[in-house]
C-alpha positions, 0 to 999 in steps of 0.5 A, a space after each residue: 479572491 477565489 479566482 486569484 487562488 485558483 490561478 495561484 494553484 494552477 501556476 503552482 501545479 504546472 510550475 512544479 510538475 517535475 518537483 519532488 514529493 516535498 513540494 506537493 500542493 496537498 498538505 499532510 493534514 489534507 492527505 489524512 483527511 482524504 484518506 479518512 474519507 476514502 476509508 469510510 467509503 471503502 469499509 462500507 462497501 467491503 466491510 472489515 473483519 471484526 476480530 480484535 486479536 487478528 487485527 492487533 496481530 497485523 497491527 503489530 507488524 505494521 507498527 514495527 514498519 511504520 516506526 522506521 519510515 520517514 513519516 512515522 508521525 502519521 496516524 498509521 492504521 492497519 485493518 483487514 478487508 472482509 474478502 477472500 480475494 488476495 489483495 492489499 491496498 493503502 490510502 492517503 495518510 497511512 491507512 493500510 488493508 490486507 484482505 482475509 484472502 491475503 492472510 490466507 495466502 502468506 506463509 510467514 510474518 516476514 511475507 506479510 511484513 513485505 506486503 504491508 511494507 509495500 503499501 507503507 512504501 506508497 504512503 512514504 513516498 506520497 504516491 497517493 498525493 501524486 495521483 490525486 494532484 495529477 488525476 483529481 486536481 480539478 475535482 476533489 483536490 480543488 474543492 479541498 484547497 478552496 475550503 470545501 469538502 469533497 463530495 462522496 462521489 468525488 471520494 468514491 471515484 478516487 477509491 475506484 481508480 486506486 483499487 482498479 488502476 493502481 499506481 504507475 509502474 515506477 511507483 510500484 517498483 519504488 514501493 517494492 524496494 522501500 518495503 523491502 528496505 523497511 522490513 529489513 530495518 524493522 527486523 524481518 527477514 526481507 528476503 521472504 518477499 521473493 518466496 511470496 513473489 514466486 508463489 504468487 506468480 504460480 497462483 496468478 498463472 493458475 487462477 488469475 481471478 484470485 489475484 486482484 489489483 495488488 498483482 494484476 496491474 502492477 509490473 510483472 512479478 519476474 521484473 519486480 523480483 529482479 530488483 528486489 533481489 539486487 536490493 537484498 544483496 546490497 542489504 547483505 542477503 545471500 539470495 542466489 534464488 527465491 527459495 520458500 522460507 519455513 513459516 513462523 506462523 501461517 493462516 490455515 483459513 482466513 479466519 483462523 491463525 495456526 502457529 507452526 510447530 
């Protein structure tokens, strides 16, 4: 029976190589399970910021975004990783992280909405599932589909690949556009993403060590900005150039929220 199941799954995988995300082999429940196991490993390794007020503020922005996605029924969770590196990462099933460093870098809640929206976009478009089925089918995924539990090593390897390599160029472009769209739907100023990209481009050129995978493995910021600007114009924004926005609030330090006057 197990051999027949493996054969069936192989046929499904090969035959559905060009199928849309809705034809994924991994179910939503399995996606959530993998995400939860990956989150446990990531949090054990990096740690999360234990500040209920700060986390609630990030979660309130994330929840507004999640409410207007096509996958709003997922158990969305938004947390802060305890590192000063400027980064953000999403895991399967709707678990989203920003770092203390990212919170120190953004200059408005609209910019943070763009960052969170980008990560939400990866989940909405099931980019994690595509990565799992393409690169981890014969290890983590097959173990799960056969009724077993992925080992800690298998899950850890997935987290490392996700953190160090990220997604494909087109997946990153897609996440930018989805994130911009849902930020707009949720009532944020979606044009803030352009100001963020320009400031990050300057930072990346000055000190690349401060920029982790969110930027180092993604398409160039200039290319990303071109596509985001085109989308913003279609959404009705006047964006002749990416000009910095006046902050609604900003993070004076990774541990302190300061309201703008």
